[in-house]
N, C-alpha and C positions, 0 to 999 in steps of 0.2 A: 503493500499499499501504499501510497506517496506520503512522505513527512510534509505538513505544513507546517512552516515556521509561525511561532507567536507570537505575538507583536500587533504591531500594525499592517504588516506585510501579510499576515495570516486572516488580520480581518479583511480588507479587500478581497483576499483570495475569497473567503467564507462570504461575504456579501454577493460578488457577483456569481457563483456558485449557487446561494440560495434566489438569486432571484432567475435563474435560469438562463444568465448570457454567457455567453462562448465567449475566449477570448478574442476571436475574430467579429463578433459583431460589437465586442468592448470598444476594438480599435477601429472601427467605422463609425461608433458615434463621437467619436470623440477624437483629436488631432495626435493620437500618440500612436506608435506601431506596435502590430501585437508583438513584438520582440520584446517592446521596452515596458510594455504591459508585466510582461511574463515575468522579466528581469523586476520589475518592482513585486510582484506577487511571491517571488522564491527570497526577495531579502538581496537579491546581488547586486539591487542600485539603490541609491538614498533614493527615499521616496520624500517630496517637495508638497507644500501647500498646495499648489496648484492641480495634484495628482489627486490628492485627497477629495478636494473639490469634486474632478471630475468624475470619480465613481460617485460622489454623492448624488452628482446631478441628474446621471446617469438611471443609476438603482436606484435613484428616491429613497438615500436612506442619509440619514443625518449627517454632520462631520462630525460632529459628538460621540457618537454613537462610533462611528468608525474608530475615532481615536482611542476608544475602550476606557474603563474606568481609569480614574489616577487619581495617586495618594495624597493629590492638593488638591483638599474641597477648594481651596478659594484661587487657584489657576484654573479651574473650572467656571468657576463664577468670571471669574474674568474674558474669558474666552467669550462665555455668553454675550459680558456687558460689549466687545468691538465688534461682533461680528454682525453682520445685516441679519436681521428676523427676516424671514419668510413674507411677511406682512408689508416687508417697506419694498422686498425684492414684489412685490406682486402691484402695487400701489406703480412704483414704476411700469412693469410693464403693459399696464391696463384694467381697467376698472373692472371687468367682466372676471367673478371669482366662481369654482367649480367645486364640489367637497373632497375636492384634492388640498385644498389648502384645508378645509375644515379639518380634515384628521390630522395633517399638518399641527394645527394651532394645535388638538387638545392631545397629541402628542410630547409637544413641548411644555404645556400644562404640567401634564403629569411628572415629566424632568426637573421642570422648575420646583415642584412639589416635594420631590424626594431629596432634591440640594439643598431646602430648608432643615434636612435633618443634621446634615452637618456644617450649615452653615451658618453665620447669625445675621441678624436682621439687618445692623448696620451694614454691611456687605451683601446681601440679597436683595434689599427695598430696591437700590438703583437699576437694578435689573430686572427686576418683574414690575417695577414701575413702568419703564420704557414698553417693554412687552403689551402691558395694560395701554399707553395711550396707542400704540401702532395699531394694537387689537381695535380698539375703538373708533380709530379714524377708516379700519379697512371697513366695519359696519354700516360707519357713517356716508363714505364716499363710494362702496364698490357694487356695485352690480348682480344679481343672485337670485339662486330661487327660495322660495318660502322654507323649505326646510333647510336649507344651506344656511340661513338667515340665522334661525333659529339655533343651529348648531356653534354658528361664531357668537350671537348670544351669552350663550350657554358659556362660551369657552373666558368668553368678556369678564363673565360674573366669575368661574372659578379664580380667574387671574385678580379679580379685586380683593377675590376674599385672602387670596396667597397675599396681595401687596398690602392691606387691611392688614395681616399678619405679621408679617416681616416691619411694616412701618410701627406698629406698638411696641412688638419688639424691638425697634431702635427707638422706642421714647419718643416717636412722633406722631401723640395719642389724638391731635384734632385733626391731623392728616387722615389716619389709619378711620376715624369716625366717617368721614365725607367717603374713602374709598370702600367703605363696605355699607353705606346707604346705594352710592350708585350702583354699584354691584347687584344690592338687591333689584333693582330699578329693570338691571338687564334681566337678571334672573325671571324676574316675573313675565318681561315680555318675552323669555324663550319661553313660558311656563313652564317652568322647571321648579315647583314651589319646595321642594327638598331643598334645593340647593337656595333658595331665597333664604328658606330657615336657619340654616347654616349661617349665611352671612349676618342674619339677625341674631342670633348666639355668640357668635364670634365679637359682634360688637357686642352683646352683654356679658362675656367673659372680662374682656378691658373695662367698661363701666363698671362692672362689680369690683375689677382691683385695682382701679384710681381715681373711680369716680362715684354716686349717688347708687349701693345696693338695690335702693326700691327700683330706681330706672332699670335696670339692671334685671332685677326679675320681671317686669313688664315686657323688658324685651325679649327675656328667654321664654316666659308662659304664652308670649305672643305667638313667638317660631314655634312651640308646640305646637300651640291651637291648630295654625297651617297646614301642619304637615301629619296629621293623624294617618294618613294612609301612606306615608315612607318606610320603606325598608326595615326590618328591625334596628340594624347596629347604627343607623341614623337614628331614628327614635332613641336609642341609647345614647349618644352620642348629644342629642338638644337635650334631653333630659338630666343628665353630666350638666350642664349648664346652669340648669334649672335650681341644681343641686347646689352648686360654688355659689350662684349669686345669694340664694336665701340664706345659706351659710353665712357670706358675709353682712347678711342685715337682720343677722341672728335668731332666724326662723329655726329653728331646733327640729319641729315635727313636720315642717316644709321639705327642709333640706335631707331629713331621714326618707320620706316620703316619694322625693324624688328620687334618692338612689335605690331604695328600692324598684322605681318602676324603670330607672338606667338597667339593675339587676334583669329584670322583668323580659324587659324587651331585646336585652343580649341577648338571652339566652332562646329565643324563638331565631333567630340565624339559621340559616340553614343552606347547604349550596344549593339547593335549585332555587335561591332566592336573591336578586341580582342587586347591588349593591353599586353605587357610586363611588371608583378611584379614591378618592377623597377621601373616605373613610379605614383608609386601608391600615392605618395605623392604629386605629382602637382595638384593642385585645383588653386579656382580663385583667394584666398588671395597670395598662390605664387607668381602668376604672377603681382597682383596688389605688391607686395614687386619688386621683380625686376622694374616693372615700377618704383616706387617709388625711387629706387637707381639708376637708370639712370637719373632721371629726378635733383635727388643730384649731381649727378658728372657732365653735364649740367649746373649746375648754375641755377637751378628751385627748392628753398628748400622748394617754400612755397605752391606748387601742392602736395609734398610728404606726407606731415604731416596727412593730413587726410586718404589717403590710408594706412599708416604705422599702423597708430591707432586702424583702423579698422581690421587689420591683426593678431597684438599684442593680440589684446581683444578675437581671436577667438580661440590663439592657446594654449593645455592644460599644465598645470606647468611645467609640466613629460620634457617635450620638452627644458628644460630649456637655452640650450645650442641657440639654434632659439631664443626664446625669449628675450635673453640679446643681441644675436647680432644687433636684428630687433630693440631693444631698442636704441642702437647705433645709429643706423642711423636716428631714430627721434631725438636723441638729434644735430644729424647731423642737419636735416632739420630746426629745431628750432635755433640752432646755427649762421644757414646760411641765417637767419631772424632779427636776431638780438635780440631774444629774448632768452639771457643767462641766465635769473633762470629757463625758462622751459629746456632748454636745458642741464642744468644741474641738473635738478631735472629725467630727464630722462636715465642723461648717471650714476646718482646714484643708480637708478633703476635697469640698466644695470648690475652693480657691483653687488647688492645684488643676483640678478638672477643666474651671473655667479660664486656664490659659492661652489667651488664641483664640476666643472664642466675643466677638465685637457684638455683644447683646444688652442695652441700656437696661433691659429687663433685668438679667443675670445679674449686672452691675447693684441695680437697687436691691435686690432680693436678698445682696450677700450682705450689703450694707445695711440693711434694716433687722438684718436674723445678727450681726457683730453689733448691733445696738443691746439687740436682749444677754446677749452671752457676756456683754462687758468687756472692758479692758483684758489683753492675753498676761495671760501671769508671765510672769520674767521679764 
């Protein structure tokens, strides 16, 4: 069997083979010879950026996917920022838009959403904000079928949720609110009630943390009321946001009811029930973390620590922001029971995990828990 080289050369060849395109056909669709393409795919010739671009255009595979995973998440983020988006390319080419561009927008939203797992809001927000601006321009200025328009509007709504989340993580709360609300309008126009609920509940989460919890409760419950037919994991997520808002409002019974409702909804999930991709991250550990946070808010830190410990142990180390955030909650749970040494140790772990994560939300959280811990001994 032919040995396929690893790295970029192997990914170029694999993408061509997967697309069913021969080397001869590839040569015919580019200005490169069959011999040169063969050398590129075997690693015999250095691969230049224009070679990767040619493969991307002919095969309909993104440059990012051809380059493959990178160890440096910030490098990936930078590449997103400096490269042309498909929306900008389309607008230069003409106003008529088809399903292929809607599909590409959907794919890019997913990639950006997963980039949020490893990149802080300060770095991610400019990227998503640009993508969102160009998607909005595309919807406003392009010609397309009603079906394609709804898909593009859904993409705008999903980008708005991600942009709002990144803006909030960067401490840009007013901007996040504007983006969330405009995204809700796009989702409603697309007829996607679940996404509209997600946007409102995301805003609720921010308001519960930095604003008036009573307003957050109203937003979160409105999101639930408008999405009663949503699939189970979506319902679980939206009820989690109710739990957080009610806990911040010191409504113990309301928070417990919402946590129970989130559990019930999550247990109804099924492989046969389609869920939107934007709930990919919600699992049992995340639900336990939210329950623990609500317990701390409601004055029961002792019950929170075991839930947080188990969740933190299961997190991959490259999800540094979440690991650090959850460690701050673990620290607060220890401090709330008088275990000062354990609380300070957890806070030190949070600081170590937070190095290189550009998140104003995380920095604020660490500072707040440090106030609870008091001056460092020695």
